[in-house]
C-alpha positions in Angstrom: 16.6 -3.8 18.1 13.2 -5.9 17.7 9.2 -5.4 17.7 6.6 -7.3 19.6 3.7 -6.9 18.3 0.4 -6.3 20.3 -2.6 -6.2 18.5 -1.6 -8.8 15.4 0.0 -11.9 16.1 2.7 -13.1 13.4 4.3 -9.9 11.7 8.0 -9.4 11.3 7.8 -5.7 11.5 11.3 -5.7 10.3 11.0 -8.5 7.7 10.9 -7.9 3.6 7.7 -10.2 2.4 8.4 -11.2 -1.2 4.4 -12.8 -1.1 0.9 -11.0 0.8 1.2 -12.7 4.2 -1.2 -9.8 5.2 -3.3 -7.9 3.7 -2.3 -4.6 1.9 -3.3 -1.5 4.2 -3.3 -3.2 7.3 -2.5 -2.0 10.3 -0.8 -3.1 13.5 0.7 -1.7 16.9 4.3 -3.2 17.9 6.5 -2.0 20.9 10.1 -2.0 20.7 12.0 -4.8 22.4 15.4 -2.3 23.0 13.4 1.1 23.9 9.7 -0.1 25.3 8.6 2.5 22.3 5.1 1.5 20.8 4.5 2.4 17.1 1.9 2.2 14.5 2.8 0.0 11.3 0.8 -0.1 7.8 1.6 -2.9 5.7 2.2 -2.0 1.6 3.8 -2.7 -1.3 7.8 -1.3 -1.3 9.3 0.2 -4.1 13.2 0.1 -5.9 15.9 1.6 -3.8 14.1 1.4 -0.5 16.1 1.0 2.9 15.5 0.2 6.4 14.7 4.3 7.2 13.6 5.4 4.0 10.8 8.0 4.1 8.4 7.5 1.7 4.9 8.9 0.2 2.1 6.2 0.5 -0.7 5.8 -1.3 -3.8 4.2 0.3 -5.7 3.7 -3.0 -3.5 0.9 -4.7 -1.2 0.5 -1.2 1.6 1.3 -3.4 4.6 3.6 -1.9 7.4 6.0 -3.7 10.6 7.3 -1.8 9.4 10.7 -0.6 10.9 13.6 -2.7 10.4 17.5 -2.5 6.9 18.4 -4.3 5.5 15.4 -2.9 1.8 15.2 -1.0 0.1 12.7 0.9 0.4 10.4 3.5 4.2 9.4 4.7 5.6 6.9 6.3 9.3 5.3 7.6 10.0 1.9 5.7 11.1 -0.8 8.4 13.1 -2.6 5.8 14.8 -2.8 2.4 10.9 -3.7 0.6 12.2 -2.8 -3.2 10.3 -3.2 -5.8 8.0 -6.6 -6.0 8.1 -6.7 -2.1 6.2 -5.8 0.9 6.7 -4.5 4.1 5.8 -3.2 7.1 5.6 1.3 7.2 5.8 3.3 10.2 3.3 5.7 10.6 3.6 7.0 14.5 5.5 6.7 17.4 9.5 7.1 17.7 10.8 6.2 15.2 14.6 5.6 12.8 14.0 7.7 9.8 16.9 8.8 7.2 17.5 12.2 8.0 20.3 14.7 6.2 23.5 16.1 8.0 23.3 18.7 10.3 19.2 18.8 11.7 18.6 19.9 15.2 16.9 18.2 17.7 13.5 19.2 17.7 12.7 20.6 14.9 10.1 20.0 12.0 10.8 18.3 8.9 10.7 18.4 5.4 11.1 16.4 2.3 15.0 16.6 1.1 16.2 16.6 -2.7 17.6 13.8 -1.6 15.2 11.3 -2.3 13.8 9.1 0.8 15.5 11.6 3.2 14.0 14.1 5.2 15.6 17.6 6.2 15.2 20.2 8.6 15.3 23.0 6.4 12.2 24.3 4.6 14.2 25.0 1.5 12.1 22.8 -0.4 8.3 23.1 -0.5 7.1 19.8 1.1 6.7 20.1 4.9 6.4 16.3 6.9 3.2 17.6 9.0 3.6 15.6 12.3 7.0 14.8 12.3 10.1 16.2 13.9 13.9 15.1 14.8 13.9 13.7 18.3 17.7 14.0 17.8 19.9 16.0 16.1 21.6 14.6 13.0 25.1 14.9 13.2 26.6 13.8 9.9 23.3 12.6 8.6 21.8 9.0 8.1 19.1 6.9 10.6 18.4 9.7 12.9 15.5 9.5 16.1 12.4 10.9 14.9 9.1 11.2 16.5 5.8 10.7 13.8 1.8 10.9 14.7 0.5 10.0 11.2 2.9 12.2 9.2 1.3 14.2 5.7 3.5 15.9 3.5 1.9 19.0 2.1 3.3 22.4 0.7 4.1 24.8 2.7 4.7 28.9 1.6 7.5 28.8 -0.6 
């Protein structure tokens, strides 16, 4: 599945960059060549153990990322490539996306940070709700699942 950018020339949304080819924090819009869905993306620094579909916590102060974990608070995105430490890449922040989801998540439910770093879950067993994110398909055994995101932010839920 590829992406064609709409408002910025040159980026490959699914590429791991080893040098700064775009400004950190730069945003772009792209259309999925398979589904036709449009998404919005931000260029950030990677972190160890990131895979394509990992949920990350994003810091707009230094444009760094960390794998999302229960207890996190702040803006969230989904890695479009395996942007590990010392690399850069695009993170989706709006639109239909493929996000790493725990097993047994039903369709059309809210998502929460999971005990497994970089993974979202469908139960509120933890404390961090991903506001602006829901599953768009059932996850079955877990792994990459279609989700819908709209500038997601992780916040503490009651519990």
